[in-house]
N, C-alpha and C positions, 0 to 999 in steps of 0.2 A: 562518414556519416552524411546524410542528406542535409543540405543547408536550409531546406524549407521546413521540414518537420523531422522529429526523431521517432522512429518506430521501435516500440518496446514490447518485448515478450516477458511473461512472468511464469515461473514454475512454482506451483503451489498457490492456494488461495484460502488458507486457514485464517487464524486470528491476525497474524502480521500481514499476510497478503491482502486481506480485506481492508486493513488499515492503509496499505499502500494504494490500493485502488481508490479508496475514498479521498485520500490526500490529492492524488492526481486529478480526480474529478472536481473536488471542491476548490482547490487552489490553482486550477489550470491557468487562469489569467496572471496570477502572481508569478508563477514559475516561467511563463512565457516572457513576462517583463524582465525577470532576473537574468535569463540566459539568452534571450533574443530568438528563441525558436519554440515552436509548438511541440509538446511531448504527447505522443499518441500511444496508448496501450492498445495493441492490435491483436494479441493472442495470449491465451492462458492455458497452461498444461496442468491438469489436476487428475486425481484418481476418480472423484465423484463429480461428474458434470452437473447433474441436477442440483446437488448441494451448492456448488459454486454459483450457478445461475440464480438460485433462490436468495442470494445475498442482495440482489437488486442493484449491484454495482457494475455489472459486466454487460450492459446492453450494447448491442452493435459491436461486440468483441467476440472473436473466434475462441470458443471454449471447447477444449477437447481432452480426451484421455489417451490419445494416440500420439506418441512422440514424433512419428514421421509427419503427421499432419501439422503438428506444432512447428517443427523445424522447416516445413515447406513455406512458411511465412517469411516475408522480407523483413528482417529485424536488424537494428543497429546495436541494441543493448538487451541483454537477458537478465532479469532479476530472479534470483534463486532464493525462495523463502519457504521451501518445502522441508529442509532439514534432512539429516541422515546421510549415509554414505552410498548405499546401493538402493536404487539405480541412479541416484542423483549425480554421483561422480561421472557416470557415462554421459549424462545430459550436459553437465558443465563442460566436459571435454569436447563434446560435439559443438557446443556454442563457440568455444574458443577456437576450435579448428576452422570454423566457418568465419572467423574474424570478428565475432561479436564480443563486445566488452561484457563482463559479467559482474554483477553486484550481488553479494551473498551475505547472509547472516549465519552461515553454516559453520560453527566453530568445530564440530566433530570432523567434518570433511577437511577443513584447513589444518587442523592439528594432525591429521593422519596423512594427508597428501599435499600439503601446502607447497613445498618446493617444486614438486613435479608439475602441479597446476600452474604455478607462477612461470615456470620455465616454458610450458606449453603456450601460455598466453603470449610471452615475448616472441616466441617463434612465429606466431601468426599475427603479430602487430596488434594484439588485443591486450586488455588489461583486466585485472581483478580488483575490485574495490570491496573492502571488508569491514568497514566501520561498525556495522551492526552486529558483527560476530562476537565482539569482546566486551562491550560496555553498554549495550542497548542504545540509549539516547546520549551517552556521554562520549564526546569526540576524542577518545584517548588514542586511537590509531592515528588520527590526523595530527594530534599533538606530537606523538613520537616520530612520525615520518616527516613532518613539515615544520611545525612550530618550534621544536627542540632540536632541529637538525644540527645545530652548531655544537651540541654536547657529546661528550663521551659518557655514556650512561654507566652509573655505578650501582644502582639498585632500583628495583621496583617493589612496592608493597601495595597489594590490592585487596580490597573487599569486593570480590567479583561474583558473588552469588547472593541474590536478594532473598531467596528462600532461607538460606542459612542465617543471613543477617537478621531477618525477621524473627526466626526462632530464638537466636541468641539474645536479641533485644528483649523478648518476652521473658526469657529465663532470668536475665540480669535485672531488669527493671521491675518485674512483677512477681518474681519468685516462682514461676511456673516450671514444672518438670518438662523435660524434652518431649515426652509423649504428648502432654497437654498442648504445648506450644505447636508441635507439628500438626496435631489434629485441627487446631484453630487456623493454622496457615493453609491447610487444605480446604477448610470451609470458606475462607476468604479468597481463594484462588491464587494464593502466593506459592502453593506447593502442588505438585502433581499427585494423582492418586497413587502412583508408584514414585516416591521421592528419592529413590536410591541414587540416581545420577547426581542430584544436588547434595544430599546430606553426606554422601561418601567423599565429597571433594572432587569428583571426576569432572564435573562441569567447570569448576574453577581451574582445574589442572589443564584442561583443553585451552581455555582462554589464556592462561599463563604461558603455555607453550607457544602460542601465536605471538603474544606481546613480547616475550623475551627473545624470540627469534628475530623480531624486527629491531628491538632495542640494542641487542648485542651482536647482530650481524652474523649469526650462526644458524645452523639447522638444528631444530629441537623437535623431538617427538613427544607425544603425550606420555609414553612409557618412561621417559626420563624424569618426569616430575613426580617426586615422592609425595603421596597423598595420604592424609589422615583426616577423616571426616568428623562430624559433630555428633554422630549417632550413638557414640559411647560416652558422651560427656555426662558428668554427674553434677547435679545442682549444688551439691555440697562443695565441690571445688570452685564453682563460680562464686559462691558466697564467701568462701575463704579468701579468694582472690580479691573480692570487693573490700573485705576488711583490711587488706594490705594495700589498697589504693589502685587496684587494677581492674580493667574491663577486659572481657574476652571477645575476640573476633576470629573468624575463620580467615586467615591471611594467606594470600598467594604471594610468595616471595621469590624474587630472582635477584641474586647479588654476586658480584665478583669477589672471589676469595683466592688466597694463595694456592688452594687445592683445585681450583677450577670454578666453574659456574655452579653456584648452589641454587637448586630449584626445589621448591616444596610448597605444598598446601597443607596447612595444619591449624588447629585451634591454638591461639597464642594469647598470652596476657600482655596488655599494653597499658601504660599509665592512663588513668581515666581522664586526665586533662589534655591529652594530645588530640590533634584534629581528627585522626582516624577513629578515635574512641567516640566521637560525636556523630558518627555515621550510624543512624538507627533505622529500624524497620526494614523495608525492602529496598532501601537506597544502596547504591554501590559507590565506590571511590577508588582512585588509584593515586598513590603518592610516588612521584618520580624524582630521583636524585641524579643530577648531572653535574659534570665538572664546571660548566660555565654558569648555568642558570641556578644551580643549587637545588633547593626543594621546591617543587610545584605539585599541586594536588588538583584532581579532577573529580567532580562530585555530581551525582544526579541519579536518575532512574535507570537502573541497569537492565530492565526488562519491561515487558508490557506492550500492548498493541501499538499505541501511537509513538512512544519513545523509540521503539525498534523500527517501526515503519518510517518515522522521521529520519532515522539514520540511513535507511535504504534510499529514500528519496533524495537526501542530501548528497549521497554518493552519486546517484543518478545525475543530479544537477551539475556536480563537479565534472562528470564525464561529458555532459552536453556542453558545458562551458569550455571544454577542450583544455583544461588545466591539468587534470589528473592523468589522463592517458599518456601525454609526453613524459611526464615525470616518472610514471611507472616504467616506461620503455627505456629511459635514459639513465636513471639513477639506480644505484645498487642499495636500495633501502629495503627490498623484499627478498627473503632468502630463496635463492635459486641455486647458484653454484658455490655458495659459501661453505666453509668447512663445517663438519659436525661439531657440536658443542662438546668441550671437555667438561664433563659434569662431575662435581665433587661428590664423594661418597657421603651418605647421610651421617655416617659415624664421624666424619671430619667437621661437621657443622659445629661451630662455636657459638655459644649462647649462654645467657643465664637461664636457670631452670627452676620451675616450681615442682616439687616432689612431695606427694602425700603418700604416706604408708600407714596402714592400720596395723598396730602392733599390740601385743598383750601388755597390760598395765602391771609389769613386774620389774624388780630392780635390774639395773645394768642394760636396759633396752637402749637408752640414749647413747651409752658408750659404744654399743655394737653398731648403731647407725652411723655415728660419727667416725668410728674406726673404718667402716667400709668405704665411706666417702674419702677419708684421709688416705687410705691405701691406694685409692684410684687417683690421687692427686687433686681432689676437688675441695675447694674452700667454701665454707658455709657463710652466708651473709645474714641469715635470720632463721629463727625457729619459732613455730607457734603451736601451742597445744592447749585445747580447752579442757577445763576440769570436768571429770566424769566420775561416776560411781566406781569405787575400787573393784578390781577384779575383771572389769570388762576390757575389750579391745578399745584402744584409743587412737584417733587419727592424729598423726604428727605431720605437720607441714614444714618443709625445709626449703628455703630459698638458697640457691648457690650463687657464687660469683661466676664469672666467665669460665666455661668448661667445655670440653669436647663431648659431644653426645655419646660417642663410643665409650668414653670413660664413665659417664653417668650410668649407662646401661650395664657396664661391668660392675659398678658399685651396687646397683639394684640386684643383680644376680647374687652377689655376695650376701646382701641383706636377706634375701629369700632363703638362702641355705642356713643362716644362723638364727632366724626368727620365724615363729609361727604367724603367718599372715592370712586372715580369712578372705582377703580380696587382693587382686593384683594392684601393685603400686601404680599411682597415677603420675605421669610425667607430662608437663606442659611447658613449652618454651615461653620465656619472657623476652620480648623484643625491645631492644634499645635502638632507636633510629639514628641514622647518621646525622651529624650536624649539617643543617641546610642553610 
């Protein structure tokens, strides 16, 4: 790097990129004071040059849609805020091969190609900084790699998608249906026009793959994270859960088990008085359990223009300050040549469960339900049934003690063969957190 000034290139100039450009312009003196060097944004690669120039943030900066013209510039650090995998992966590889450090917010790219890119960076004495990829403005990557380095990690529990958390908050606190809450999230800009990536759990799964790989020192792909989204949640179940003292959250969970590393994203019931249950709206949080520190929790805005741009610029400043790059090169904190994770089967997951079945209001129904659970070795902790008019189907809510998910699914299959059910049974995990 130049001692006089740091020359920075940026790939993409959408919402986050515009935020980065604005911070670098408006806080230039502050950043120079903090790191002792001037940071100069010299080149921007975009698809639409006119649109980028119309932001009014890129005067005297080379703006181009030609990758060759962009990489012809002398650059120390490349900021990647475009997102996606193709052709962005080629651009990132090109920057690393040229010895440029890369700062990225691209969770999809890192979840798919992280180890290969980290390896390439080390081969060329470059580094990849990725704080903005997993928690927006929340410094959770920094916490895992530096602040909690003394720990052997035992579990991660994260609310990692603001869109889903906003929708669930509206359903829980205001009794809105999923469809209504989603429409309002889209109107307020908390959800995309096509929300599938968020509400399916895929976005959170990508983030968990990155965080778990760092925490547990293994290679993890997005495909190894079993995901269940919120798009099939029923307001009725949320209300039943509230009666029983639970709130519902889309949790991204990574934990060590006897069967291997358990990885999953799914709607879960948690006690309403727990810290994660107090994370509402579009906010995100990550609870981390380590053998030395115990429980620590990181909370803030997980997305948005300036929270994400702030994380990008913070990574940039850490690189300029020459603290991050040596750590990246010397420490084995980022998955490069680590072994592939041994991932536990979803059937082996042990949890308490909420089970709702709609059954006919006829004699001997409860006996058949309890028999199916008993034959699968599952113990019941509570049963709830609301009074209804005789002759109709009735929702029966059953809470289990600790049980294997595979055994619960076996019991559900037996129930379906013995009873007439107008709807599919609903199964939701009840999460009990480790003592911290």
